[in-house]
N, CA, C and O of each residue as an XYZ file, in Angstrom:
836
protein
N     -38.641    -57.325    116.609
C     -37.591    -57.106    117.613
C     -37.208    -58.426    118.253
O     -38.097    -59.148    118.705
N     -35.939    -58.777    118.317
C     -35.523    -60.048    118.897
C     -35.940    -60.162    120.349
O     -35.912    -59.187    121.100
N     -36.327    -61.366    120.728
C     -36.714    -61.615    122.108
C     -35.486    -61.639    122.992
O     -34.452    -62.194    122.620
N     -35.603    -61.031    124.172
C     -34.476    -61.002    125.096
C     -34.330    -62.364    125.757
O     -35.257    -62.853    126.402
N     -33.181    -62.964    125.595
C     -32.903    -64.258    126.207
C     -31.461    -64.304    126.638
O     -30.629    -63.579    126.093
N     -31.140    -65.160    127.627
C     -29.755    -65.394    127.980
C     -29.126    -66.288    126.940
O     -29.830    -66.930    126.161
N     -27.801    -66.339    126.917
C     -27.133    -67.208    125.966
C     -27.364    -68.659    126.352
O     -27.604    -68.971    127.518
N     -27.290    -69.539    125.371
C     -27.564    -70.946    125.605
C     -26.522    -71.544    126.529
O     -25.344    -71.187    126.490
N     -26.985    -72.461    127.358
C     -26.071    -73.241    128.179
C     -25.989    -74.611    127.529
O     -26.999    -75.311    127.446
N     -24.808    -75.013    127.064
C     -24.706    -76.243    126.294
C     -23.594    -77.152    126.807
O     -22.643    -77.424    126.074
N     -23.691    -77.636    128.072
C     -22.661    -78.535    128.566
C     -22.619    -79.805    127.744
O     -23.663    -80.353    127.388
N     -21.412    -80.282    127.437
C     -21.269    -81.466    126.606
C     -21.358    -82.730    127.446
O     -21.265    -82.694    128.673
N     -21.541    -83.854    126.749
C     -21.394    -85.146    127.417
C     -22.683    -85.828    127.783
O     -22.636    -86.771    128.573
N     -23.840    -85.429    127.273
C     -25.091    -86.097    127.582
C     -25.599    -85.744    128.949
O     -25.045    -84.873    129.619
N     -26.676    -86.426    129.379
C     -27.356    -86.063    130.626
C     -26.463    -86.236    131.848
O     -26.469    -85.385    132.738
N     -25.686    -87.336    131.908
C     -24.801    -87.527    133.060
C     -23.685    -86.491    133.067
O     -23.304    -85.983    134.122
N     -23.159    -86.180    131.872
C     -22.142    -85.146    131.788
C     -22.673    -83.817    132.276
O     -21.964    -83.073    132.954
N     -23.907    -83.514    131.938
C     -24.525    -82.263    132.377
C     -24.735    -82.267    133.888
O     -24.526    -81.252    134.552
N     -25.155    -83.428    134.436
C     -25.330    -83.535    135.885
C     -24.018    -83.283    136.607
O     -23.977    -82.591    137.624
N     -22.945    -83.851    136.069
C     -21.628    -83.696    136.697
C     -21.172    -82.244    136.629
O     -20.645    -81.714    137.608
N     -21.370    -81.591    135.473
C     -20.972    -80.192    135.330
C     -21.753    -79.294    136.285
O     -21.184    -78.400    136.912
N     -23.056    -79.535    136.392
C     -23.873    -78.722    137.290
C     -23.445    -78.929    138.736
O     -23.359    -77.973    139.506
N     -23.177    -80.183    139.104
C     -22.724    -80.482    140.465
C     -21.373    -79.820    140.738
O     -21.163    -79.255    141.811
N     -20.454    -79.890    139.762
C     -19.140    -79.263    139.929
C     -19.282    -77.768    140.118
O     -18.617    -77.172    140.965
N     -20.150    -77.168    139.327
C     -20.382    -75.719    139.434
C     -20.843    -75.357    140.841
O     -20.379    -74.371    141.413
N     -21.753    -76.149    141.402
C     -22.297    -75.858    142.738
C     -21.263    -76.104    143.826
O     -21.149    -75.318    144.767
N     -20.510    -77.192    143.703
C     -19.491    -77.494    144.713
C     -18.341    -76.484    144.655
O     -17.863    -76.027    145.693
N     -17.896    -76.135    143.437
C     -16.833    -75.127    143.302
C     -17.282    -73.799    143.894
O     -16.500    -73.105    144.543
N     -18.545    -73.449    143.667
C     -19.077    -72.191    144.203
C     -19.067    -72.219    145.733
O     -18.729    -71.228    146.381
N     -19.443    -73.367    146.298
C     -19.555    -73.498    147.756
C     -18.203    -73.603    148.447
O     -17.994    -72.984    149.490
N     -17.269    -74.390    147.873
C     -16.040    -74.714    148.581
C     -14.777    -74.182    147.924
O     -13.704    -74.200    148.526
N     -14.907    -73.700    146.665
C     -13.718    -73.311    145.929
C     -13.144    -74.515    145.203
O     -13.410    -75.656    145.578
N     -12.359    -74.264    144.169
C     -11.845    -75.344    143.338
C     -10.919    -76.273    144.113
O     -11.064    -77.492    144.027
N      -9.982    -75.732    144.858
C      -8.964    -76.560    145.514
C      -9.550    -77.398    146.650
O      -9.120    -78.533    146.855
N     -10.516    -76.865    147.387
C     -11.103    -77.607    148.507
C     -12.119    -78.645    148.043
O     -12.402    -79.597    148.770
N     -12.666    -78.477    146.856
C     -13.663    -79.414    146.340
C     -13.015    -80.738    145.968
O     -11.866    -80.766    145.526
N     -13.736    -81.826    146.142
C     -13.230    -83.139    145.759
C     -14.169    -83.771    144.729
O     -15.354    -83.448    144.658
N     -13.606    -84.674    143.941
C     -14.441    -85.359    142.952
C     -15.469    -86.259    143.633
O     -16.531    -86.530    143.072
N     -15.154    -86.719    144.836
C     -16.121    -87.547    145.587
C     -17.361    -86.717    145.929
O     -18.489    -87.194    145.803
N     -17.140    -85.469    146.364
C     -18.270    -84.586    146.681
C     -19.083    -84.259    145.436
O     -20.313    -84.215    145.474
N     -18.382    -84.032    144.339
C     -19.064    -83.723    143.081
C     -19.905    -84.913    142.634
O     -21.033    -84.750    142.168
N     -19.348    -86.102    142.781
C     -20.079    -87.313    142.398
C     -21.344    -87.480    143.235
O     -22.408    -87.794    142.701
N     -21.227    -87.270    144.552
C     -22.404    -87.384    145.419
C     -23.475    -86.378    145.009
O     -24.661    -86.701    144.944
N     -23.037    -85.170    144.739
C     -23.975    -84.126    144.340
C     -24.653    -84.479    143.018
O     -25.840    -84.208    142.835
N     -23.910    -85.075    142.110
C     -24.433    -85.421    140.789
C     -25.237    -86.720    140.806
O     -25.957    -87.022    139.854
N     -25.112    -87.491    141.896
C     -25.827    -88.761    141.979
C     -25.214    -89.842    141.108
O     -25.919    -90.692    140.563
N     -23.875    -89.800    140.980
C     -23.178    -90.809    140.178
C     -21.999    -91.354    140.993
O     -21.606    -90.774    142.005
N     -21.454    -92.465    140.537
C     -20.243    -93.001    141.158
C     -19.065    -92.094    140.820
O     -19.036    -91.475    139.756
N     -18.095    -92.019    141.730
C     -16.958    -91.129    141.492
C     -16.223    -91.501    140.208
O     -15.756    -90.622    139.484
N     -16.119    -92.795    139.924
C     -15.439    -93.229    138.714
C     -16.123    -92.764    137.441
O     -15.485    -92.623    136.397
N     -17.434    -92.526    137.535
C     -18.190    -92.067    136.357
C     -17.686    -90.706    135.879
O     -17.672    -90.424    134.681
N     -17.274    -89.874    136.825
C     -16.759    -88.542    136.466
C     -15.617    -88.668    135.468
O     -15.521    -87.894    134.516
N     -14.743    -89.666    135.698
C     -13.547    -89.796    134.869
C     -13.835    -90.437    133.517
O     -12.950    -90.522    132.666
N     -15.069    -90.887    133.319
C     -15.481    -91.308    131.973
C     -15.738    -90.093    131.078
O     -15.719    -90.184    129.851
N     -15.978    -88.952    131.734
C     -16.290    -87.714    131.000
C     -15.155    -86.695    131.082
O     -14.892    -85.966    130.125
N     -14.489    -86.654    132.228
C     -13.448    -85.650    132.462
C     -12.248    -86.327    133.105
O     -12.383    -86.984    134.137
N     -11.086    -86.173    132.506
C      -9.905    -86.890    132.980
C      -9.437    -86.399    134.350
O      -8.946    -87.189    135.156
N      -9.584    -85.111    134.615
C      -9.103    -84.534    135.870
C     -10.108    -83.512    136.392
O     -11.031    -83.109    135.683
N      -9.913    -83.104    137.636
C     -10.767    -82.065    138.221
C     -10.561    -80.742    137.480
O     -11.504    -79.971    137.299
N      -9.318    -80.485    137.051
C      -9.040    -79.260    136.302
C      -9.793    -79.257    134.966
O     -10.286    -78.216    134.532
N      -9.880    -80.421    134.318
C     -10.616    -80.505    133.065
C     -12.101    -80.193    133.290
O     -12.760    -79.612    132.428
N     -12.611    -80.584    134.451
C     -13.989    -80.250    134.823
C     -14.155    -78.741    134.919
O     -15.144    -78.181    134.448
N     -13.175    -78.093    135.532
C     -13.206    -76.636    135.652
C     -13.202    -75.982    134.277
O     -13.959    -75.044    134.027
N     -12.351    -76.475    133.390
C     -12.273    -75.928    132.042
C     -13.591    -76.125    131.287
O     -14.003    -75.277    130.496
N     -14.241    -77.263    131.549
C     -15.496    -77.566    130.852
C     -16.607    -76.595    131.230
O     -17.596    -76.465    130.508
N     -16.446    -75.922    132.349
C     -17.461    -74.942    132.762
C     -17.496    -73.734    131.827
O     -18.419    -72.922    131.890
N     -16.484    -73.618    130.957
C     -16.500    -72.553    129.955
C     -17.557    -72.802    128.879
O     -17.960    -71.870    128.183
N     -18.011    -74.056    128.735
C     -18.920    -74.398    127.651
C     -20.216    -73.584    127.638
O     -20.681    -73.232    126.554
N     -20.826    -73.266    128.793
C     -22.068    -72.486    128.734
C     -21.888    -71.105    128.129
O     -22.866    -70.494    127.699
N     -20.658    -70.596    128.085
C     -20.424    -69.275    127.511
C     -20.382    -69.375    125.989
O     -19.316    -69.349    125.374
N     -21.555    -69.489    125.407
C     -21.625    -69.604    123.947
C     -21.510    -68.215    123.341
O     -22.490    -67.648    122.858
N     -20.301    -67.681    123.374
C     -20.081    -66.306    122.922
C     -20.289    -66.137    121.421
O     -20.365    -65.010    120.931
N     -20.382    -67.259    120.676
C     -20.634    -67.148    119.246
C     -21.974    -66.455    118.995
O     -22.140    -65.761    117.992
N     -22.927    -66.646    119.909
C     -24.240    -66.030    119.744
C     -24.152    -64.511    119.801
O     -24.950    -63.808    119.182
N     -23.174    -64.015    120.551
C     -23.004    -62.573    120.627
C     -22.659    -62.017    119.257
O     -23.158    -60.965    118.858
N     -21.807    -62.729    118.546
C     -21.380    -62.273    117.233
C     -22.523    -62.163    116.245
O     -22.508    -61.311    115.357
N     -23.526    -63.034    116.404
C     -24.664    -63.022    115.485
C     -25.715    -62.001    115.900
O     -26.642    -61.726    115.139
N     -25.585    -61.444    117.083
C     -26.657    -60.612    117.617
C     -26.942    -59.388    116.759
O     -28.100    -59.099    116.460
N     -25.900    -58.664    116.358
C     -26.124    -57.434    115.592
C     -26.716    -57.723    114.218
O     -27.356    -56.855    113.625
N     -26.507    -58.934    113.708
C     -27.155    -59.313    112.447
C     -28.650    -59.498    112.667
O     -29.458    -59.133    111.813
N     -29.017    -60.064    113.807
C     -30.412    -60.316    114.125
C     -31.193    -59.024    114.330
O     -32.407    -59.001    114.125
N     -30.520    -57.950    114.729
C     -31.212    -56.687    114.995
C     -30.897    -55.651    113.914
O     -30.900    -54.447    114.172
N     -30.625    -56.139    112.700
C     -30.213    -55.253    111.613
C     -31.255    -54.188    111.297
O     -30.912    -53.103    110.828
N     -32.539    -54.494    111.554
C     -33.580    -53.535    111.222
C     -33.866    -52.515    112.308
O     -34.666    -51.603    112.103
N     -33.229    -52.654    113.456
C     -33.475    -51.750    114.572
C     -32.625    -50.486    114.437
O     -31.646    -50.452    113.691
N     -33.026    -49.447    115.179
C     -32.218    -48.234    115.192
C     -30.928    -48.507    115.957
O     -30.820    -49.499    116.677
N     -29.955    -47.622    115.794
C     -28.671    -47.773    116.465
C     -28.853    -47.861    117.972
O     -28.239    -48.701    118.631
N     -29.689    -46.999    118.510
C     -29.926    -46.989    119.957
C     -30.594    -48.281    120.414
O     -30.243    -48.831    121.459
N     -31.560    -48.766    119.628
C     -32.263    -50.000    119.983
C     -31.330    -51.209    119.950
O     -31.438    -52.109    120.783
N     -30.419    -51.222    118.987
C     -29.453    -52.320    118.911
C     -28.627    -52.389    120.201
O     -28.479    -53.455    120.800
N     -28.100    -51.248    120.611
C     -27.271    -51.212    121.809
C     -28.087    -51.567    123.052
O     -27.598    -52.245    123.955
N     -29.331    -51.102    123.085
C     -30.197    -51.389    124.236
C     -30.449    -52.892    124.343
O     -30.304    -53.474    125.418
N     -30.826    -53.517    123.230
C     -31.095    -54.952    123.230
C     -29.840    -55.754    123.553
O     -29.896    -56.763    124.256
N     -28.711    -55.290    123.031
C     -27.453    -55.979    123.302
C     -27.140    -55.944    124.799
O     -26.779    -56.966    125.382
N     -27.276    -54.778    125.415
C     -26.989    -54.665    126.847
C     -27.979    -55.463    127.680
O     -27.597    -56.061    128.686
N     -29.237    -55.481    127.278
C     -30.230    -56.279    128.006
C     -29.845    -57.749    127.998
O     -29.866    -58.410    129.037
N     -29.495    -58.257    126.822
C     -29.098    -59.655    126.705
C     -27.827    -59.943    127.492
O     -27.727    -60.959    128.180
N     -26.861    -59.042    127.383
C     -25.587    -59.246    128.063
C     -25.772    -59.209    129.580
O     -25.196    -60.031    130.293
N     -26.565    -58.266    130.075
C     -26.800    -58.156    131.516
C     -27.517    -59.395    132.037
O     -27.182    -59.908    133.105
N     -28.506    -59.877    131.284
C     -29.227    -61.089    131.678
C     -28.271    -62.278    131.746
O     -28.314    -63.066    132.690
N     -27.414    -62.397    130.741
C     -26.459    -63.500    130.692
C     -25.496    -63.468    131.872
O     -25.231    -64.498    132.492
N     -24.971    -62.279    132.181
C     -24.030    -62.144    133.290
C     -24.701    -62.485    134.614
O     -24.114    -63.187    135.437
N     -25.918    -62.002    134.831
C     -26.620    -62.249    136.091
C     -26.974    -63.725    136.241
O     -26.891    -64.276    137.338
N     -27.369    -64.367    135.137
C     -27.719    -65.788    135.196
C     -26.495    -66.655    135.498
O     -26.625    -67.730    136.083
N     -25.314    -66.192    135.104
C     -24.106    -66.998    135.229
C     -23.067    -66.363    136.151
O     -21.880    -66.673    136.049
N     -23.501    -65.482    137.047
C     -22.524    -64.732    137.829
C     -21.697    -65.633    138.735
O     -20.507    -65.385    138.930
N     -22.312    -66.682    139.294
C     -21.544    -67.591    140.146
C     -20.425    -68.261    139.361
O     -19.334    -68.489    139.883
N     -20.712    -68.577    138.090
C     -19.693    -69.191    137.239
C     -18.602    -68.189    136.870
O     -17.421    -68.536    136.847
N     -18.992    -66.950    136.581
C     -18.006    -65.897    136.335
C     -17.067    -65.763    137.535
O     -15.850    -65.662    137.376
N     -17.637    -65.764    138.715
C     -16.842    -65.585    139.936
C     -15.800    -66.707    140.068
O     -14.635    -66.453    140.373
N     -16.241    -67.951    139.832
C     -15.333    -69.097    139.916
C     -14.203    -68.969    138.901
O     -13.028    -69.104    139.240
N     -14.577    -68.706    137.654
C     -13.586    -68.665    136.578
C     -12.599    -67.513    136.747
O     -11.404    -67.674    136.498
N     -13.100    -66.353    137.169
C     -12.215    -65.208    137.365
C     -11.225    -65.465    138.498
O     -10.045    -65.128    138.396
N     -11.718    -66.063    139.572
C     -10.841    -66.344    140.709
C      -9.785    -67.391    140.339
O      -8.594    -67.200    140.584
N     -10.239    -68.494    139.749
C      -9.312    -69.583    139.442
C      -8.344    -69.217    138.317
O      -7.271    -69.812    138.210
N      -8.706    -68.251    137.484
C      -7.811    -67.807    136.407
C      -6.521    -67.214    136.951
O      -5.508    -67.177    136.253
N      -6.556    -66.745    138.209
C      -5.350    -66.203    138.824
C      -4.294    -67.290    139.021
O      -3.097    -67.003    139.034
N      -4.743    -68.541    139.176
C      -3.828    -69.632    139.522
C      -3.594    -70.603    138.357
O      -2.700    -71.447    138.418
N      -4.402    -70.478    137.297
C      -4.281    -71.386    136.163
C      -4.168    -70.558    134.882
O      -5.181    -70.173    134.298
N      -2.936    -70.284    134.447
C      -2.735    -69.444    133.252
C      -3.467    -69.962    132.022
O      -3.954    -69.173    131.212
N      -3.548    -71.291    131.875
C      -4.226    -71.843    130.706
C      -5.730    -71.582    130.753
O      -6.363    -71.391    129.715
N      -6.302    -71.573    131.968
C      -7.719    -71.237    132.118
C      -7.939    -69.765    131.802
O      -8.909    -69.404    131.136
N      -7.031    -68.911    132.286
C      -7.129    -67.482    131.994
C      -7.074    -67.234    130.491
O      -7.828    -66.419    129.959
N      -6.171    -67.947    129.809
C      -6.044    -67.779    128.362
C      -7.333    -68.180    127.643
O      -7.798    -67.479    126.745
N      -7.904    -69.319    128.051
C      -9.146    -69.776    127.421
C     -10.303    -68.841    127.721
O     -11.127    -68.560    126.852
N     -10.360    -68.362    128.954
C     -11.443    -67.462    129.352
C     -11.385    -66.161    128.548
O     -12.410    -65.651    128.094
N     -10.174    -65.637    128.383
C     -10.010    -64.392    127.615
C     -10.366    -64.617    126.145
O     -11.073    -63.812    125.538
N      -9.865    -65.728    125.578
C     -10.086    -65.976    124.147
C     -11.516    -66.390    123.824
O     -12.097    -65.926    122.842
N     -12.084    -67.271    124.660
C     -13.406    -67.823    124.352
C     -14.557    -66.940    124.804
O     -15.647    -66.990    124.235
N     -14.311    -66.128    125.833
C     -15.416    -65.341    126.394
C     -15.197    -63.843    126.190
O     -15.991    -63.180    125.522
N     -14.121    -63.315    126.764
C     -13.929    -61.863    126.776
C     -13.783    -61.293    125.360
O     -14.521    -60.391    124.965
N     -12.818    -61.836    124.604
C     -12.556    -61.278    123.274
C     -13.710    -61.531    122.308
O     -14.013    -60.684    121.467
N     -14.356    -62.692    122.424
C     -15.481    -62.986    121.541
C     -16.701    -62.129    121.861
O     -17.534    -61.877    120.989
N     -16.805    -61.686    123.101
C     -17.896    -60.791    123.472
C     -17.618    -59.378    122.971
O     -18.528    -58.681    122.524
N     -16.359    -58.961    123.048
C     -15.987    -57.616    122.617
C     -15.969    -57.466    121.097
O     -16.267    -56.392    120.573
N     -15.621    -58.538    120.395
C     -15.416    -58.463    118.949
C     -16.612    -57.898    118.176
O     -16.423    -56.981    117.378
N     -17.845    -58.408    118.379
C     -18.964    -57.860    117.596
C     -19.262    -56.403    117.900
O     -19.723    -55.663    117.031
N     -18.996    -55.986    119.147
C     -19.217    -54.575    119.503
C     -18.193    -53.708    118.786
O     -18.523    -52.636    118.278
N     -16.953    -54.172    118.745
C     -15.912    -53.439    118.017
C     -16.275    -53.312    116.540
O     -16.117    -52.248    115.943
N     -16.767    -54.413    115.955
C     -17.155    -54.388    114.544
C     -18.321    -53.431    114.309
O     -18.343    -52.692    113.324
N     -19.282    -53.453    115.220
C     -20.429    -52.557    115.112
C     -19.992    -51.092    115.165
O     -20.466    -50.262    114.389
N     -19.093    -50.792    116.082
C     -18.609    -49.417    116.214
C     -17.770    -49.011    115.000
O     -17.887    -47.892    114.502
N     -16.920    -49.935    114.530
C     -16.098    -49.634    113.338
C     -16.985    -49.347    112.132
O     -16.716    -48.418    111.370
N     -18.039    -50.138    111.956
C     -18.955    -49.937    110.844
C     -19.626    -48.566    110.951
O     -19.784    -47.862    109.954
N     -20.022    -48.196    112.181
C     -20.639    -46.891    112.397
C     -19.687    -45.749    112.090
O     -20.105    -44.701    111.596
N     -18.416    -45.947    112.380
C     -17.413    -44.922    112.075
C     -17.242    -44.776    110.565
O     -17.129    -43.663    110.051
N     -17.224    -45.916    109.855
C     -17.097    -45.874    108.396
C     -18.288    -45.173    107.754
O     -18.146    -44.488    106.741
N     -19.464    -45.352    108.353
C     -20.679    -44.758    107.801
C     -20.891    -43.314    108.263
O     -21.849    -42.663    107.847
N     -20.008    -42.817    109.113
C     -20.118    -41.447    109.583
C     -21.086    -41.243    110.730
O     -21.411    -40.108    111.078
N     -21.554    -42.347    111.326
C     -22.475    -42.251    112.471
C     -21.704    -41.867    113.732
O     -22.160    -41.044    114.526
N     -20.538    -42.472    113.902
C     -19.687    -42.189    115.052
C     -18.433    -41.470    114.585
O     -17.983    -41.656    113.454
N     -17.873    -40.649    115.463
C     -16.587    -40.051    115.146
C     -15.514    -41.115    115.310
O     -15.734    -42.124    115.979
N     -14.367    -40.896    114.707
C     -13.324    -41.920    114.703
C     -12.568    -41.954    116.033
O     -11.912    -40.994    116.436
N     -12.694    -43.106    116.693
C     -11.950    -43.397    117.928
C     -11.440    -44.825    117.787
O     -11.786    -45.516    116.829
N     -10.626    -45.269    118.729
C     -10.140    -46.643    118.714
C     -11.304    -47.556    119.112
O     -11.763    -47.483    120.252
N     -11.798    -48.418    118.204
C     -12.967    -49.248    118.516
C     -12.722    -50.228    119.657
O     -13.655    -50.583    120.377
N     -11.473    -50.671    119.828
C     -11.165    -51.590    120.933
C     -11.361    -50.907    122.278
O     -11.928    -51.489    123.202
N     -10.890    -49.673    122.381
C     -11.063    -48.914    123.621
C     -12.525    -48.560    123.820
O     -13.050    -48.647    124.930
N     -13.184    -48.157    122.733
C     -14.594    -47.759    122.822
C     -15.471    -48.925    123.263
O     -16.394    -48.734    124.056
N     -15.197    -50.139    122.762
C     -15.980    -51.317    123.144
C     -15.790    -51.638    124.619
O     -16.747    -51.988    125.310
N     -14.549    -51.517    125.107
C     -14.282    -51.804    126.519
C     -14.915    -50.755    127.417
O     -15.378    -51.069    128.514
N     -14.937    -49.513    126.956
C     -15.592    -48.453    127.727
C     -17.091    -48.712    127.828
O     -17.705    -48.474    128.868
N     -17.673    -49.204    126.732
C     -19.102    -49.506    126.688
C     -19.463    -50.561    127.737
O     -20.411    -50.388    128.502
N     -18.692    -51.659    127.763
C     -18.948    -52.708    128.751
C     -18.605    -52.242    130.164
O     -19.278    -52.603    131.130
N     -17.561    -51.443    130.270
C     -17.128    -50.980    131.583
C     -18.183    -50.168    132.298
O     -18.316    -50.252    133.519
N     -18.942    -49.374    131.538
C     -19.986    -48.553    132.152
C     -21.064    -49.411    132.808
O     -21.599    -49.055    133.858
N     -21.376    -50.544    132.181
C     -22.385    -51.446    132.753
C     -21.810    -52.304    133.869
O     -22.508    -52.641    134.825
N     -20.528    -52.659    133.743
C     -19.886    -53.533    134.718
C     -19.938    -52.949    136.124
O     -20.066    -53.691    137.098
N     -19.840    -51.640    136.237
C     -19.901    -50.977    137.543
C     -21.211    -51.318    138.253
O     -21.217    -51.557    139.461
N     -22.306    -51.342    137.519
C     -23.599    -51.602    138.130
C     -23.787    -53.082    138.448
O     -24.473    -53.426    139.411
N     -23.184    -53.960    137.646
C     -23.203    -55.390    137.963
C     -22.427    -55.627    139.254
O     -22.883    -56.359    140.133
N     -21.263    -55.010    139.365
C     -20.446    -55.149    140.575
C     -21.183    -54.599    141.789
O     -21.096    -55.161    142.880
N     -21.905    -53.507    141.601
C     -22.646    -52.875    142.700
C     -23.650    -53.847    143.311
O     -23.727    -53.973    144.533
N     -24.411    -54.528    142.475
C     -25.463    -55.409    142.984
C     -24.975    -56.830    143.262
O     -25.392    -57.445    144.244
N     -24.088    -57.361    142.400
C     -23.706    -58.766    142.527
C     -22.467    -58.994    143.398
O     -22.390    -60.002    144.100
N     -21.497    -58.073    143.363
C     -20.268    -58.242    144.147
C     -20.400    -57.565    145.508
O     -20.226    -58.201    146.548
N     -20.705    -56.286    145.490
C     -20.842    -55.550    146.751
C     -22.175    -55.819    147.440
O     -22.309    -55.611    148.646
N     -23.171    -56.288    146.664
C     -24.528    -56.502    147.182
C     -24.998    -55.262    147.937
O     -25.467    -55.331    149.073
N     -24.850    -54.118    147.253
C     -25.068    -52.817    147.893
C     -26.432    -52.209    147.564
O     -26.619    -51.001    147.712
N     -27.380    -53.026    147.124
C     -28.704    -52.496    146.787
C     -29.432    -51.900    147.984
O     -30.343    -51.089    147.820
N     -29.028    -52.305    149.199
C     -29.652    -51.733    150.395
C     -29.296    -50.257    150.554
O     -30.021    -49.507    151.207
N     -28.171    -49.840    149.953
C     -27.746    -48.442    150.045
C     -28.403    -47.613    148.944
O     -29.071    -46.615    149.215
N     -28.204    -48.037    147.714
C     -28.872    -47.393    146.573
C     -29.268    -48.504    145.602
O     -28.428    -49.301    145.185
N     -30.540    -48.551    145.250
C     -31.014    -49.576    144.324
C     -31.304    -48.937    142.976
O     -31.994    -47.921    142.892
N     -30.771    -49.539    141.926
C     -30.948    -49.007    140.585
C     -31.911    -49.883    139.788
O     -31.889    -51.109    139.894
N     -32.741    -49.242    139.003
C     -33.617    -49.947    138.087
C     -32.809    -50.329    136.841
O     -32.188    -49.468    136.217
N     -32.816    -51.612    136.481
C     -31.953    -52.091    135.402
C     -32.242    -51.410    134.063
O     -31.318    -51.041    133.339
N     -33.508    -51.248    133.740
C     -33.855    -50.627    132.461
C     -33.405    -49.165    132.436
O     -32.949    -48.664    131.408
N     -33.538    -48.500    133.564
C     -33.099    -47.106    133.643
C     -31.579    -47.014    133.512
O     -31.056    -46.114    132.856
N     -30.877    -47.957    134.146
C     -29.415    -47.984    134.045
C     -29.001    -48.146    132.582
O     -28.132    -47.421    132.098
N     -29.616    -49.086    131.886
C     -29.277    -49.336    130.480
C     -29.532    -48.093    129.638
O     -28.699    -47.714    128.815
N     -30.686    -47.456    129.845
C     -31.021    -46.249    129.079
C     -30.014    -45.136    129.330
O     -29.574    -44.466    128.396
N     -29.651    -44.941    130.595
C     -28.712    -43.867    130.936
C     -27.312    -44.165    130.410
O     -26.621    -43.269    129.924
N     -26.896    -45.433    130.509
C     -25.578    -45.820    130.002
C     -25.491    -45.545    128.505
O     -24.508    -44.979    128.028
N     -26.520    -45.948    127.770
C     -26.526    -45.723    126.322
C     -26.577    -44.240    126.006
O     -25.895    -43.776    125.091
N     -27.371    -43.499    126.746
C     -27.496    -42.056    126.526
C     -26.141    -41.358    126.723
O     -25.705    -40.568    125.886
N     -25.498    -41.667    127.838
C     -24.195    -41.056    128.134
C     -23.159    -41.491    127.098
O     -22.366    -40.681    126.617
N     -23.178    -42.787    126.763
C     -22.203    -43.323    125.819
C     -22.365    -42.700    124.434
O     -21.382    -42.260    123.838
N     -23.579    -42.658    123.924
C     -23.792    -42.132    122.578
C     -23.550    -40.630    122.496
O     -23.075    -40.145    121.469
N     -23.850    -39.916    123.503
C     -23.568    -38.472    123.487
C     -22.071    -38.215    123.410
O     -21.628    -37.173    122.926
N     -21.298    -39.183    123.897
C     -19.847    -39.010    123.876
C     -19.199    -39.392    122.564
O     -18.101    -38.920    122.271
N     -19.858    -40.257    121.738
C     -19.195    -40.717    120.518
C     -19.945    -40.363    119.243
O     -19.447    -40.634    118.150
N     -21.119    -39.770    119.351
C     -21.848    -39.401    118.146
C     -21.117    -38.305    117.388
O     -20.645    -37.338    117.985
N     -21.023    -38.456    116.079
C     -20.355    -37.461    115.251
C     -21.245    -36.249    115.050
O     -20.775    -35.111    115.060
N     -22.552    -36.503    114.865
C     -23.528    -35.419    114.689
C     -24.242    -35.163    116.001
O     -24.201    -36.024    116.880
N     -24.902    -34.013    116.180
C     -25.626    -33.736    117.428
C     -26.607    -34.860    117.753
O     -27.313    -35.357    116.875
N     -26.638    -35.249    119.013
C     -27.424    -36.381    119.455
C     -28.906    -36.031    119.509
O     -29.285    -34.969    120.004
N     -29.740    -36.933    118.995
C     -31.188    -36.762    119.071
C     -31.789    -37.989    119.727
O     -31.516    -39.109    119.295
N     -32.585    -37.811    120.740
C     -33.229    -38.924    121.435
C     -34.471    -39.343    120.668
O     -35.168    -40.270    121.080
């Protein structure tokens, strides 16, 4: 069984480039993209301000570079790695990995989602490099299951988005609303219930646990 891990974080540009990216991520999180300055980022990174421009031509390019940790290519390989697992186990492991990745990078998601409202080119890259690449392997997995008669025939694009949407509600509950003081959910139980509800809705044959 594949070990549960978050996706790799692979900022480009060597150690100083990584320091600058990490500093930018922290400053953008604290002050927002527009209020942040390259001088503040440089101080945080422990480099001269001019050093930033050896790696990134503009502050916007720094923002775009924050997409690099989203190595969504690994998502595409995931279902190949779990080829020997049962259908339910594949989905469980996939959700565990995806939830871990989102929680580890939630501050970055927040920055990118917010700034995408004001930078169409960032929104385009975020959708193409992260959203669609994350959905694609799930769509392929569902399409394959439909061809094999495991799932009834539905639109795999809609089905994949519904699958992620069910988990997204619980991420928003804890990370956006920070509402665990009202009702706290156990992550493993949430994953099990989400998969149970999801599979009962799309299984072609009667569901067996």
